[in-house]
N, C-alpha and C positions, 0 to 999 in steps of 0.2 A: 662359906662355899670356898672349895678348894679352886685356886687359881694358880696358872705356871708363874706369871710375873705380876709384880705389883709395882706400877709405875708412880712414884711419888714427885709431886711437882709444887714447889712453894711458889706461891702467888702474891706479888705485891706491886701495885700500881703499874700494870703491864697490859692494860686494855687493849692497846694499839697493836700487841703481839699475839693475844690468845687465840684468835681465830686461826691465823696463820700456823701457829703452834699445832693447834688440836687437829688442823687438817692433815698433818703427818701422823697424827696419833690415830684418827679414824680410818686411814687407808693403810693401816699396817698389814703385813701378810698372815701374821697370827690372828686366828679368828676371835672376835670380841668376846666371845664366851670363856675364852681360856687366859685372859688377862683383865686386870682392873687398873684404873686411874685415878689416882687420889690427889684431888686438886685441894690444897690447903691455903685459903686465904689469910694472909699474916696482917689483917687489920688495913686492907687498902683504903685509901679516900677517893679513888676514881671509881669507875664501873666494874673494874675487875671481878668483884664480889657476885654481882647480878649475872654477869656473863658466866662464871663456873656454874651458877645455880641453874641455870637456862640449859648448858651441858648435860648436867647431872639429871636434870627434868626429861631429856630427851633420850639419854642412851643409860642402859641398865647398869653396863659396866664404868661408869663415871660416878665418882662420890665427891661432893662438894663440902669441905668443912671450913669453918670460919674461927678465927680466934683474934684476939686483941694484938696488937703488934708487939712481937717478941724477937724478931729477927729470923733469917733462914734457918739457922740451928733448929730452933724451937717449931718451925713449920716441919721441917724433914722429920724431926722427931714425932710430932703428932701424926704425920702420914705412917710412921713406922708402928704406932700404936693401932692404927686401923689396918695395917696390910695383912692379907692373907697369903700371898704368893710363895712359891717355893724360893723364888729368887725377887730380890728387891733391886729396882732401879731408879736413879735419881735424875731427872731433867729439869731444865729451866724453861720457863714458859717462852723467853725471846729467842730460844733457840729452834732447831729443826731436826727431826728424826729420819734417816734412812727409811724406806719401805720395809726391809727386812731387819730393822734394829732388834725389836724383840725376838724375834724368830731366831736369828743367828747366835745372839749371846746366849740365850737360852740353852739352845742346843750344844755350844760349847761347852757350858758349865755341867749340864747333864752327861755329855759323854766323858767328860773328864773327873766328875764327881768333884768338883772345885768349889772352894768357899768363896772366891772371887775371881771372876771374869775381867779379863782387860780386852779392849779393842781400841781401834784409832777413830780419830776425830778431824774433821775440817774446821779450819779457823777462817770465818767469813767475814770480811770488813766491807761495807756497803759505801760506795763512793757515787752517789747519784744512782745512774740505772747499771754501773758496773760493779761488780763483785770481785774484790781482791782475795784469792783463796790461796791459803797455805794449807800443805797436808801435815799434820801431826802424827806421824806413824812413830810407834814407841820402838819397833824393832823390826828385823828382815824375816824372822821365820816365827811360826808357833810353837809354844812351850806349854808344858806343864810341870809344875816343879813343887817339891816338898822341902827343898833343900835349904837350910837356916842361912848360911851364907850369901845365897842369892837372894833370900827374902830381905836380909838386912840391906843388901846393896839397893834394893829398889825402896827401902825405908828411906835411906839418905838421898835418894833421888827425889823423893816426895818432898823432902826439904827444901832441896835445891835441884833445879833441873840440868845443872851441869855436872853434878857429881856422878861418877862412873857406876853404872849398873850392869850387872852381867847375870846371865843365866848358862851354864855349862860353858861353852867357849863363844857364845853370842853376846856381843855388847849392845846395850840399847843406845839409841840414838839421843845425844844430848841437847838440851834446850828445847824438849818436848815436855809440857808439864805431865807430870804423873800425880799431882796433889788434887786434880779436880775429882768430883765424885761421879760426872756424866758419862765417863768413858769407862764404866765398870758396872758389872752386876755382883751383887753379893747374895749369898744364900741366907734367908732369911733365920734359919735356925741357928746357923753359926753367929749371927749378930745377937741372937736372944741370949745364947749358951755363954757368950762372953760379955754379956752387957754393953755392947757397943752403941753409944747414941752419940750424937753431935753435941759438943760442949757448949751449951746454952749461954754459959758465962763469958763466951768469947764472941766478940761481934765483928771480928775479921779473920780469915783464916782458919775457921772451925772446921771448915772441909778437909783442909790439909793435916789438921790434927787428928781427925776421924780416921783417916786413910792411914796415917802414920801407926796409930793403935791396931787397926784392923789388919795390916800387913805383918805386924808383928806377932799376930797370936793365929792367923791362918794357918791351916795345914796345908792345903794345895792351891795354887794360884795359877791360873791357866791365861793364855794370850792368843789372841787370833787377829793376826794382821788383816784386817778388813775394816773400811772406813764407813761408821753407821751412825755417826753422830756429826751435826753442824752446830758449832759454837760460834755464836755470832757477836762480833764485837759492839757493844752498846755503850757509848760514851757516858750516859746519864746514869749506868748501872751501878750497883753498891761498889763493885769492884774499881770502877773508874771515877768515883764521886769524891768532892772534897770532904774532908772531915777534920774538925779543930781539934778532935781527941784523937787522932791517928797514931801519936807516939804512944800514949797512954794504952790504947788497945793492942798494940804491937808487944808492949811489955807484959802484958798478961799472957800473950802467946807465946813469948820466949820462956816465961816461968813455967808454963804448962809443958813444952817440949823439954825443957832442962829436967823438970820431975819424971817426965815419961822415959827420958832416956837414962837416968840415974836408977830408975826402977828395973831396967833390963839387966842388970848384974853383970856387965861387960867386962871382959878382960882389959888390959892395958891399951893392947894395939886395937881393938874394936872400939874402946873408949875414945880413942884419938881419933879414929875415922868419923865416929859420930860427931865429936866435938867440932871437927872441920866442916861437916854439914851444917850443923847449928850456926857456926860463925857465918858461913855464907849466905844462911837464910837471914840471919840479923842484918848483915850487910844489904842483901837485897831488899829487904823490908825498908832500911834507911833510903836506899835510892828510891823507892817508890814513894816514901814519904816526901822527897824533893817535888815530886810532881803533885802529889795529892794534898800536900799541906804547906810546906815552907814557901815554894815559889808559885804555888797555886794562885791564879788571879783573883780568887774569893778571899784569900787570907789578907786582912785589913791592917796587918802589922807594917810598920816603916822598915824600909832596909835595914836600918841599924837594929832594930829589935829582933828582925830575923837572923842577921848574922850573929847575934850574942846568944839568941836561942840555938842556934847551929853549932857555935863554939860549946855551949854547955852540953849538949847533947853528944857530941863528939867524945868529951872528957866523961861521960857518965857510963857507968855499966849498965848493961853488958856490951854496949857500944864500944867503949874503950877496949875491951877485951877482944873484941871480935877484930877490930881493924889492926890490933897488935899480934895476935895469935894466928891470922888466917895465912895458909900457904897461897900464894898468889897465883899458882900454876891451878888451883881449884876454881878460880874465876873466870868469868866471861870478860873480854877485853875491857867494856865499858864500866865494870865493876873494878877491875884493877886501878884504872884511873880514879875511880872515886875513892877505893881505899888508900892511893898514895896521896890523894889530896887530903884526906883527913888524917892521915899520919903525919903530913907536914902542916896541919892546921892551915890549910890554903881554902879559907871559906869561899874566897871570891872566885876560885878555880871551879867549884861547884856550881855557881851562879853562870859561869862563862859556859859548862857543859850542859846545863839545862837549856839556855839560849841557843846553843848549836843544834840541840836536839828537837826543841819545841818552838823556837822562833820567838820568843818574848821572855 
């Protein structure tokens, strides 16, 4: 059955958030007959599976799918297999939608005949009854572009949010993530025609890699400066959880991106720009690994073992090449400090920076 939008939602152990999220779906300004919600249970061990079955039983436009745990990439791909909408949207069940989320982005895409629609999001962090809210706005004015250079600049900002992105004479705001899937709509036929799927072999940053490829082959990309999504900071989410295999998973991402960049056939100047973006991404991921792996309280290794592993990591490709080759002006200040500490092999300084930021 024809739908305007297919909203795909990967679900994994989020029973505490599902009702809150679905309330914002059920109250959308777009009529339920015009969109579908595809909830994909990725092997949850809590009550999430039963909850989505209940919603599917009560609402015709809600579909519940179940699969063994394969990760969010596989869950989103399962949703793509089931989708019928002109446009596809991806949301996370611990987040919230604005009232006109579906209607506004769909209208923008149709008006501009766009393959990808970008909009803005709030970043909400709950501190008791208080919500600390940041506004993640990508740019000041709306646009629609088919310009290859503009699209490449957006690809570089997907890799690292401080990289410069520009459309015509308008610069994107820096340090606003462009890699996420939830502040975008994608024309479904565009995804099918270009065989665009989330890379299931990756367990981290698969959404960034998906967007990197999508922006590289899109014909028309449009943006509307309107805040339609609420990204909620959840400390126990996959993005913020301890992973003992974090470095291994990051290395898979770096190889994927290196191959994708090499396949673009860039000239020397553009290749250098993408190389800088990749170096910045590697350093950003290294800094994240300090929090989620090396210095994480769940890491049971001794201080001596951690220091040695850090030294080995810094001297290993591609980290060694990234720390040496990055132009420091491309980095945010805290990553400049991390890079200088690694260049000087001052592992102790990394621990000091971590304690200053996180207090332990």
